[in-house]
N, C-alpha and C positions, 0 to 999 in steps of 0.2 A: 832432732825429730820435729816434724811439723805437728799441727793440731790433730790431724787424722791419726798419725802414729800414736800420739799421746792418748787420744780418746780410745783407740783400740787396745792399747796396753792397759788402761784403767778398766775397761770392760772385762778383759781376760784375767784380771786379778782375782775375781770371784765369778767364774763363768756360770755357776749354777744358781747364783743369787739373782733375784729379779732386780732390774735396774730401770730407772726412769731418767731419760735425757730431757732436761728442762731447756727447751730452745725458745727463741723469741717468737717463732711461728712453727706450726706443724710442717710447713714446706721446708724450712731450714733444717729441722731435725731429720726429715726424710731424706733430703739430699746428702746430709752428712753420713747417714747409715749406708746409703747407696755407694758413696765413695769408699767407705770401709770395706764393703762387700766386694767392690771392684778390685781393691788393692789386696785384700787378705782372704776373701771368701766369706761364707755366711757367718753371722753372729746371732746369738740366741739370748732370750730373756731381756731384751732391750725394748722399752716402750717410749715413744716420743710423746711429750706433753708440753703444754705451756703452763706457766705458773697459775694463771687465772683459770685455765681449763681444768687443771687437776684440783684446785681448791673448790671450784664450783661443783665438780663431781663428788668430792669428798663430803661436802656440806648439804647435798641435795636431800638426803633422807632426813637429816635433822631439821632442815627448814620445813619439809613436808609434815613432820611430826608436830612441829610447833605452829603450823599453819601460817608460815611467813613466806612471802614471795620476794624474789630477787628483782631489784630495780636496776635495769641496765642503763648504759650511758644515754641512749636516746630518750628513754622514759624520764630519766633524771632531769633532763633539760626542762621538761614541762612542769615537773614538780617545783624546780627552782623558780621558774617563771611565775607560777601561781603564788609562791611565797613572797617573791619580790613585789608582785602586784598588791598582795595583802598589806605589806609594809608601806607601800606607796599610798594606799587608800587610808590607812590609819594615820599616816603623817605625810601630807602632800609635800612637805619641805624636806623630806628625807634625802639621803645622798643620791639615790637613783629614783627619780620620780616616774610616774606612770607613762609619761610621754617618751621616756628613754628606753622603754622595754622593747628594743629592736633585737632581731636575731643575733647580731654581732655582740652586743653588750650582754645579753642573757647567756650566750655560749661562753663568753669570757668569765662571767661570774660563776657559772657552773664549773668551769675548769679550776677556778680558785678554791671553791668549796671542796671539790674532789681532791685537789693537792693537799689541802689542810687535813682532810680526813685520812688520806693515805700516809701522811706524815705523823699520824697518831695524835693530832690535836683535837681536843674537845672544846666546846664553846666556853666552858668555865676556865679553860687554860689560856684563852686568847685575851690579851690585854690591849685595849684600844690605844694605849700610850705607845705601843710598839710601831704604830703607823705614822707616817709623815703627816697624814691628815687625820685628826682625831675623829672628825665626822665620819670619814670612811671606815675607820677602825670600829666605831660603835655599830655602824651599819652591818659590816661583815660578821661581827660577833653575834649580833641579834639574828641575822639571817642564818648563820650556822646553827644557832640554838633552835630556830624555827624548823630547820631541816631535820635536826635530831628528833624533835618532838613529833614531826610528821611521820618519820619512820616508825617511831615507837607506837603512836596511836593508830596507825593504819596497817600494822603487821607487815612491815616491809623492811628490807635492808638493801644496802648497796654493796659493792665489791669490798670496800674497806671494812664494812661491818661483818663480813663473812668470818673474820678471825674469831669472833665470839662463838661461832657454831662449829668450829673446826676441832675435831678430836685428835689427840696425838696418835701418830702412826704406831701400830703395834706389831708390824711385820718386819722382815729383814730387808726390805727394799732399799737399794742404794740409789741416791739422787746425784746426778751429775749436771753441772752448769758451767758456763764460760764466764770469764772475767773480761770486761765489766758486764754485770748483769742488767744494770739500769733499774734495779728494784728499789722501791721505796721502803721506808722503815716497816710499815705494816706488812708489806709483801715479804720482807726478809723474816719477820716474826712468824708469818704463816708457814714458810718453808721449814724453818727451824722447829716449829711445833710439829710439823708432819714428819720430818726426817730425824730429829734428834741429833745424834752424832754420826749418822750414816749419810753424810753429805760431803761431796768432793767438788772443789772449784778447780777448773783447768785454766791455767794462765794463758793469756793471749800472746800471740807472736809479735815480733817487732814490726813496725810500720813497713809497708811494702817497699817504700823507697830506701829503706835501710836494711832490708832483709836479704841475706846472702843467697838463700835458696831461690828467692824471687829473681835475683840478678841473672840466674842461669837461663831464664826464659828467652825466647826470640822476640825481639821488639820491632814494631813498625809504627812510625808516627807520621801523621799528615795533618794539614789544616785545609779549610775550605772557606769560600766566600759566602757564608750563610749556612744555616742548618739544613736547608734543602740540598744544597750542593754537597754538604758533608755526608748526608745519607746516601745520595746517588753515587758518590765516589766509593763508599763502602760496599754498596751492592755491586758495583762494577768489579771490585776485587773478589767478592764472593763468587760471582758468575764466572770470572776468568779462570779460576783454578779448579772448578768442578769438584770441589771437596764435598763430602757428605754434610748435609745441613745440620744433622744432629751432633756434629762435632763442635758447633759454635754456640756461644752465649753472647748476647749483646746487652751491655749494661748501660742504661741511660741515666745521665747525671740529672737531667730535668725530664722526668718521666712524662708528665702531662703535656709537655711541649713536643717531645720527640716521638712518643708512642703513636700518635695519629699519622705522622709522616712515614714512619716505618710501616705501619699498617697499610696505608694507601699504596706504597711502593711494592710491598710484598704481595698484596692482592693483585696489582697490575701484572706482576711477573709470574704469578701462580706459585710463589714460594710458600711452603708450609711453615707456620710459626706458632709459638705459644706466647701468651702474655701473662706475666706473673701478677700484674695488677689490673689486667683487663683494660677496658675502654669505657668512657662515659656512655650513658644510655642513649645519647643522641646519635650514636654510630649504628643504630638500627632503626627501622621504620617505626616500630612501636614507640621507641624513645622519642623520635622526632614528633610523633603524634602527641605524646604526652606534653612535651615542652611547647609545641605549637598550640595546643588547647589551653595551656596555662598562660601563654602570651596573649592569646585571644581574649581571655578573661581580664588579664591585667591591663590591656590596652583599651578596654571598654567595648569589647565584642565587635571589632571591625570586620566587615564582610571580607575584605581583601585577605585578612589573615586566615579566615576559615576557608576561603577559596584556594589559598595557597597550599594548605595541607591536603585539601581534596585533590588539587591538580597533581600533586606529587604521588598520590595514591596511598598516603599514610593512613587515611581513614576512608571508610565507605559506608553506604547506607544499605540496610537489609532489603529494602524494596528495590528489586532488580529490574523493574519496568523501565527505569531511566538510567542512562549511562552516567559516568562521572562527569563528562562534558555537559550533559543536560543539567545536572545539579549546579555546576559552576555557572552556567549561562543564566539559570534562573536567579541565583543569588546576585549576580552582577547586574542583571536587568531590573531587579526588584527596587533598586533605589534605597535600600535599607541603610547601607553605609556603616552604621555603628549603633550601639545602644540596644539593650534588651527590649525596651518599649517599642522601638521601631520594627524589630523582628516580628513581634506579636501583633503589631498594627498593620504593617504592610504585607504580611503573608496571609491575612484573613481572606477567605474565598471571595467575598464581595469586592475586594480590592484588585483581584486578578482578572486577566482576560479569560475568555472561555477556554482557549487552548492551553492555558497555563494552570487552570483551576485545580485539576486533579493532582498534578505534580506539586503545586503549591500547598494544597491541603496536606499532602504527605509530609512535605518539609515542615509545615507548621506544627504537625504532630511531634516531629523530632525535636524542634527547638523549644517547644512548650515543655516537653519532658525535661530538657536540660535546665531551663530556667526555673521550673517548679522546684527543682532540688538544689538550686543555688540561693544562698542568702542575699540580702539586700542591705544597703546602708552600712552601718557599723556593726552588723550582726554576723559578720563572717567568722568562720572558725577553721583553722588549718586542718583539723582532723576531719571535719565535714567535707572540706575541699579535697582532701586526699581520698576520701571515700567516693566523691563524685568522679574524680579522675580514674579511679579503679574501675568503676562501673562504665565510664565512657570508653575505656580501652576494651573492656569485655564486650561491649555492644558494637563498637564501630571500628575497631582496629583488627584487621585480619592477621592472624599469626602465620606469616609466610616463611618464617625461619625459626630456628631454635632460639636465637636471640630475642625475637619478638615474644615467643612463648615465655622465656625467662623473665622478661620485663613485666608481663602480665602477672605471672606467678609471684614475683617479688612484691608488686604493688598489693596483691591480695594478702600476702604475709604481713606487710607493713600496716595495712588497714586493720588486720586482726590484732597485731602486736600493740598498736597505739590506741585501740578502742577503749581501754580502761584508763588511759592517761587523762589527767585533768587539763581542761582547755576552756577558755572563756571567749566571748564575742570580741571582735576587734575589727578595725577597718580592713577593707579588701586588700589594699596594697601590702599591708603588714602580714596578712594571712598568706598571700602569695609568696612573700619573702621566706616565710617559714617552710612552706611546702617545697620551694626550690632548694632550700638547705637539705631537706629530707631526700629529695630526688638526687642530689649530688652524690649521695652515698651508694646509689645503684650503679653497679658495674656489670658489663657484659664481657663475654669471652675471657673470663678469668681462668687461667690454668697455672696454679701456683708452682707446680713442679714440672720439669722438662718432660717432653714426650718424644718417643723415637721418631726419627724422620723429619723433625722440625727444629728450626732455630728457636732457641729460648731467649725471650726478651724480658729482662728484669730491670729493676731500678737500682740506683746507687745505694738505697737504703736496705735492699734485701738481696742484691746480686752477689755473685762470686762463689756460691756454694755448689754449683752444678758439677764441678769436677771435669768439665769439658776441656779439650786440649787446644781450643782456639777461643779467645775472648776479645771482644771489641768494646772498648769503653768510649762512648761518645760524649761530646759536650764538655771537654776538659778546659773550659775557659775560666778565667779567674773569678767571674761573677757567679756562674752557676755552681762551681766547685766549692765555693766558700760556704761556711755554716753560720747562720745568723746567731748572734749572741745578744739580740735585742731583749731588753727587760720586759717582763709582763707589766703592762701599764696599770693594772689594777693591784698587783701585789709585787712591788718593787724588790730588787735584790736585797737592799738594805733592810726592808721590812721582813723578808724571808729569813735573813740571818738572825735578826733580833727575835722573831717569833719562835723559831726552832732551828736547831742545827740540821734537822732532817728535811727541811724545805730547801730543795736544790736551787741555787741561783742560776740565772741564765748563762753566765760565763762558764760555770762548772758543767752545766748540762751540755753546752756546745763542745767543751773539751772532751767529755765522755763520748759524745756522738762521733767526734772526729777520731778518737782513739779506737773505737769499735770498728769504724769503717776502714781505717788504715790497716788494722790487724786482719780484718776479714779479707781484704783484697790481697794481702800477702800470701793467701792460700792458693791463689791462681797459679796454674802451671801450664806450660806449653807455649803456643804462639799468641802474642798479645798485640793488638792494635790500639793505639791511643790517638784520638783526634779531637779537634775543637774547631769551632766556627770563629774565624778571625774578623768577621763583620756581622754586626747586628742589623739585619735588614729593617726591623721595626723601628728602632731608634736611629738608624742610619749613622752608625759610628763604629769605629774599629774596636776590637777587644783583644786582650792578650791572653796567653796560655796560663793555666794554673801553675803555681810554684812546684807542685808535685810532678808536673811533666818535665820540668828542668831537673828535678831530683832523679827521675828515672833515667834521663840522659846521662847524668853524672854516674849513676849506678852502673849503667850499661857500659860506659866508656872507662870507668875506673878513675876518672879525672874530676875531683871535687871542686876544681877551680872554674869549671865552665859556667858561663853566665847566660843571660837571656839572648844575647847577641849570637852566641854559639848555637843556641836552640833554634833561633830564627834561621840561621844558615843551614842547619841540618834538616829543617822542615822543608826548605825550598819554597817555591811559589805556591800560593793557595789554589786548590782545585776549584773549578767553577761548575755550574750546572751542566754545561756542555762538555763533551769528551774532546779536549784539545791538548791535554798534557801528556798522554801516553803515546809511545811510539806506535806506528801503524800495526806492527806485528804483535803488539801487546794489548792493543785497544779492544775493549769489550763494549759493544753497544748496549746501553741500558734500555733505550726505547727509540722511537723514530727521531727524536731530537738528536740523540747521539749518532744515529745512523746517517742523518743528513749532515751533521757536523763533520764526520769522518769523510763522507763522500765529497764535500765541497772544500776540503782542506788540502792544500798543496803540501808536499814534503818540505818545502822551504819555509813553511809557516804562513804563507799568504793564502787568501781565500779565492776559490774559483768563482767565476761569474755563472751562477747557477740558475739565472732567470728562465731560460728556455726549458731546462730540465724540470724546474718546479711547475711551470705553466703546463707542460705536457703531463706531469704527474697528477696535478690537481685541476681538472677541467673547470670546476666552478670558479676557481681563482682566475683562470684564463678568461672566463666569460666576464668576470668583473673588470679585469684589465682592459678587455675589448670595449666594455661599456664606457669606461673612463675615456678611452681614446675617441669614441664616437661623440661623447658629450663635448669634448674639447674641439671637435671639428666644427667648421662653420655651417655645414649642411645639416638640416634637420634629419633626425633618424628616429627609430623606434625607441631609443633610449631617452628621447626628449618628449615622447608622447605621440608620435605619429605612427599609426598602425598600417598605413598605406593600403586602405581598403579601396578596391576598384569599384566605384559607384557606377561607372558607365556600363560595366558588364551587367549590372543589375538595375539599369535605369528604369526599365519598364515596371520594376517592382517597387520603385521609390514611393509611389502613391499608396500602394497597399501597406508598405512599411509604416508610413505616417498614420494611416488609419488604424492599423493594428496596434501601434504603440499607445500605451496609456501613460501620460506624463503629468507631472505637477509643475506649477509655476516655479516652485522652489528648485526643482531639478534644472529647469532652463536657466534660472538666475545663477545657480551654482556652476553650471557649465560655462556661462559667460564670465563669471568671476574667476574660476580656475578649472580648466579642463582636466588637469591631472587629479585634482580633488574629486571631481565628478567620476573619473575613471576608477579611482580607488573605491569609492562608495557605491556607485550604481552598477558598474560593469564587473569589477572583481568582487564586489560585495564584501569588502573588508570593513567590518564594523569596529569603530573604536570602542574600547571598554567603557561602559557607563557606570563606573563605580563611585558612589557618593563618598566623599572624604569627610572625615570628622572635622567639624569646625565649631568650636565652643562659642563663637561669636555670631553664629548665624542659625536661624531656624529654617527658612525656606531658600532654596536655590532660586536663581533668577527665573527659570522656566516655571517652577512651581508657583512662584509669586504671581507671574503673569497669568497662569491658569486660574488662580484664585480670583484675581481681579476680573478676568473675562467672565467667570462664573457669576460673580456679584452683579456685573453690569447686565448680563443676559437675564438673570432671574428678575432683577428690578424692572427692566424695561418690559419684559413679558408681563409682569404683574400690573404695572400702571397703564399699559396699553391693551390689556386683555389679549395678549399674544399678537399684537400688531393690528388689531381690528378697530381701534379707536384712538383718538388723540390722547396723549398721556397727561394725567393729572399728577404732578410731581409731589412727593411726600418725603421729606427728609427723614422722618421717624421710621417710615417703612423701609427706606434704603438702609438705615443703620441696623434695623432688625434683621434684614436679609444678610447684611455684611457679617453680623455677629454669628448667625447660623452657619454661614460658609466657613468662617474662621474656626468655629468649634468642630465642624466636620473635618477640616484639614488638620486640626490639632490631634484628633483621634487617629488619623491615618499617619501623620508625620509628627511624632513627639518632638518638642523643643528641647535643646540641650539644658536649658535652665529657665526659670521664670523671668529673670531679668531680660534675657534676650527675647523671650516670647512677648513680654509686655512692650518692649521697644519696637519690635517689628509690627505688632498690632497697632500701635500708635501711628506708625508710618503708613500702614494700610488705611487707617481711618482718614488720614490727611489726603491720601490719594483719592479715596472715595468722595471726600468733600469737594475736591477740585472737579471731579466728574459731575457731581450734583450741580454745582454752580454753573458749569458749562451747559448742562442739559436744560436747566430752568429757563434760560434765555432763548432756547431754540423754538422755532415754529414749524419745523419739518416733522413729518410723521414717520417714526420708526415702524417698519412693518414686517421685516424678516430678521431672525437672529440665528447665528450659527447655521447658516443656510448651506446644506450639502448639495453640491452640483451633480445631480444624478438624473437619470430618466425615470419614467414611471416604473420600470422594472428594476430600479436600483443600480443600473449600470452607469459607468462614467459618461458624462455628456460629451458629445462630439462637437468640437468648435470648428466653425467654418470661417476662414479668413478669405480675403480677396486673392486672386491669382490661383485659386484651387487648393490653397493650403488647408488641410484638415488634420486634426489630431484629437484623440480622446483626452479629456482633462479630468483629473480628480482633485478635489479640494473643498475647503469650507470658506465661506465669507462671513466675517464676524457680524456684519450688520448691513441691512439695506434700508435706506430712508426714501420715502416719497417726498419730492421737493416741488412737485407741480403735477398737473394733469398728465398722466402717462410718462412722467419724467422722474428719474431716480438717481440716487447717489449711493455708491457702495462705500462702506467705512471699514477700515482695518485698524484695530486697536494696537497701539505700540506702547510698551512700558519703558522704553529706553529714552534716548535723547533725539533731537531733531537734526543733529549735526550732518548726517549723510544724505538728508532729504532736501537738497538745495533746489531753488527755483530753476536754475539753469541745467539741472540734471534730470530731465524728464524721463529718459530711459537709462541714464548713467552707464552707458556702454553695455547695455543688455542686462545689467545686474538689478534693474528695477522695472520689472515687467508686470508685476502683480496687478497694479491698478488698471493697466490697459487690458490685459487678458481677462481678468475677472469682470471687467465692465462688459465686454462682449459676451462672456459666458452667462452672466446674470440676465442680460438683455435677452439672449436666446432662450434661457430657461423660463423667463416670465412669459415669453410668447408661446413657446412650445407646450408648456403646461396649461396654458389658458388663463393663467393668473392675470395677465394684461397683454392681449394680443398686439397692442399698439405701444408697448413699453419701449422706452429709450433710456439708456443709462448715459447721462451726459457729464457726470462728475465722479471722481474717485477721491477719497480722502484718507490720508494717514493721520490718525487721531491719537494725541498723546495726553490722555486724561489722568496724569499723575503729577506728583510734586516735581519729579525730575524733568518731565516734559512740559511743565508749567501750563498744562491745559491747551497747548497750541495744536494747530492742525495744519497740514500741508495738503492743499486741495489742487487737483489737476483736472483740467477740462479735457474731456475725451474727444479730441478732434485731430488725432494724428495716427489714424488706424492704418493708413497706407505705409507709414514708416514702421509701424509695429509688424505688419505683414512681412516687410523686407527683413527686419531683424530676426523674426522667428524662422523665416525661410533660410536665412544664412546660418543661423545656429543649428537648425536641423541638418542642413547640408554638410556643414563642417563636422558635426557629430557623426553623421552617417559615413563620412569619408575617413573616419578614424583619427581625427585630430584631437588630441587630449593634452595640449601643451600647458605648461604652468602659467600661473597668473601674471598679469602685466604689472600689477601693483604689489610690491613686497609687503605692504601692510596687511594683506590678506593672510600672510603666513603667521602673523602674530597670534591668531586664535584658531589655527588649523590643527586638527587632530592627527594629521599625517606628517607633521613637520620632521619627526625622527626618521621617516622613510625617505622623504623628499630632499631634505638637507638644503643646500644653497641653489636649488635648481632655478629659481627665479633669476638669480644673478647671472647664471650661465646663459639664460635665454635672451638676455637683453640684446646682445649682438646678433643673435640668430633671427630675432623678430625684425630687425632693421636691415638684414642682409637681403640683397636682390636675389640671391640663390634660392631663397625660400618664399619669394613673393607669390608664386602661383599656388603654393600649398596653403599659405596663411591668408590669402586675400579676402575670403569670405569672413573669416574671424576678425581680421583687422578692420574690415568695413563696419562690423557691429560695434567694435570698441570706439569707433569715431563718432558714434551717435551719442549726443549729450542728453 
């Protein structure tokens, strides 16, 4: 008789007496009763219980009467941690000091305390001499004593202490349990106290690989090249025979590894399934939001992490005036990057543009609410953080599914459950570790017992009880199938044996686990599939089958002499991700990969040339293939940036196009530098993401530092020249005062990562400003305009008139204009970089340095048209480098090449209007281009096309510009 028969016989010995089946879990007991009912019909007076469940229920009234509360395992961790900290404070040289109170160590100590109490050990019975380390023995003895005192003084008890409140059973209930039970001494005493002599142990069956009844099953074994291939092959077999899904149970040897793979494949196929252990919370949107928010905190509040969970829709804001994209765009444009101070500084209304102010104010309200409830420094608390996450989910995570709702409900229960637990301030990273440990216990989609119409997926620790007639055991490789017998590092096996015979050593525990597993699997009947992965993709190495797989082969064949070589032979070649092993008439397509594999596979084992079929099926792939061919061709094409716009058909409108366009000098220079970059930015309007990255070694970005220096220079010169109306009287003290004001303003808007970096960069700024001062003191010219905006009286962009009728509207600012003589002016552009690219021989630098020439004409026209100086002439332009890096140098260019400028601008506008947007000539430009990922090696492909006579007519105007030095 098997276990089901023996259990049914025992139940029927006294059919009218109440019976309690003590199972390892309620699901196990329920499945056993279902098997009995399926085989013999209904049974009566049988209740399924777990030992801890029934003991808790039996002691509840007594605990209530004595006003004692039960401490569960989760709460006990916090109690033990508090006691460990007290010991560490009392004696900093204790065995586990305060700096070692990490989640892993605290959990390990908590398990040891629990083991000792469940073995019936009291602190006065623990002898420090029993430990290999006397210091450790004294510590654990004292900690156990502190724990006992805590329970007594606070009116609490743990599971081990429930024995004191358990009253002997007075009814006729019969208790049934299976061997081995895995119960500790205290648990055995509890059940004997409850049952008296009304207790019956049912012996376990022989291991499955020795069980004669098990040998009558129908076996099928296979192996695959990786766990993904193993799962796919199994599903192919499930789909091919069209059997009812609720006939199958899938037992996973490594549940956490295989369950997500099974889940994703079943979802893709629309196959109904149940999961005995569920899935981690990250398999639903609410779980991803929780983990994402926690990572956002742990990583220092980076904007990219917040934008990521927004982009995927895991969180949302209650203010629906703006879309998810609007919120992401605002975050990325804000320049916050990271740090709570930067959020609160950079989202203030006064820092935002007028069009962003309303949305920015709303976002500021959200983030201020978040940060107001989060601790700072070393004042973090895991329970406060858990409460914050619960509130965050409630406010910002929409419950789009039952899983999302379950995560929110579980968080609220956890918050309530742990509210009374002791907890103390700690560093942020440690608090986050504890919360992650707590979140790891949240599971979704848990269905402990099988459901009709669905495959049941269980683990090797709890599977095999469903009674289904088809079972598939995955992952029977030697590593996964083995049971660890590693000793507890805090309470070694030798110490366990010396302390008490009731403290189970690791080797004995592993033996009992293996015995229970092998006995349980022997109950399986029907068709059995056994499989394993012969290759570990992660570690990139082969792995062999478990010894039990060979034992099943021996059992099946009746030949005990078979070895692993025979097993290898019987298994055949390992199955792969693609469907290539089955005969065409037996092949079952799992997805499009299998479908294509079958389609392109010849009967003789060779592959067909499917290029044309694939290109016809996937038009986008065909377009990419066409683009590749065009780029390899010598002739210029649209795939090289030539749009073939017919300017002759619209030649009469060219003048109006030029007058209608409003351009900036930077646009023209960018076009001359790289037409493709110009096309991406100004034509397609593809904007690179401007997300500030956290850098603990830098306060200001290069552009921010440049803006700060420009602001200092402008304020100072406006101050000492009375806004350009008188000759300046320089004052080093006044300059330093203005500089410090500007630094403080920037510090409020852009907080520094730390004071050391802030002080370092401030000192660098002071040195730059000193160089500016020393250069200005020796000058005799009159600064008269600062940050000059080139507009008309109506605020419209000024129209620039060049020779040959070239006209265009220009927008831009000029850093500074100096009067150097009667009606004679010089424009100045501040540069905070180096002078390397501003060479004397590179007046126009192939069209990439036009600012000095165009701005000179623009300022001259502005001075005349506004009446500031009707006889004005701008004769010089200067690139000024008033910084330590630029060494206070200047590059001055006389404005006497306006005819050349006209020709260059005309050629650039003509080339642009013809639709020529070819990549840069110089590959160095690609080094700092934001579109490098899109463009790739386009510059290299264009070298030959630039020089080819085939493209001469197309590129002549652009090449003419590039020849100008």
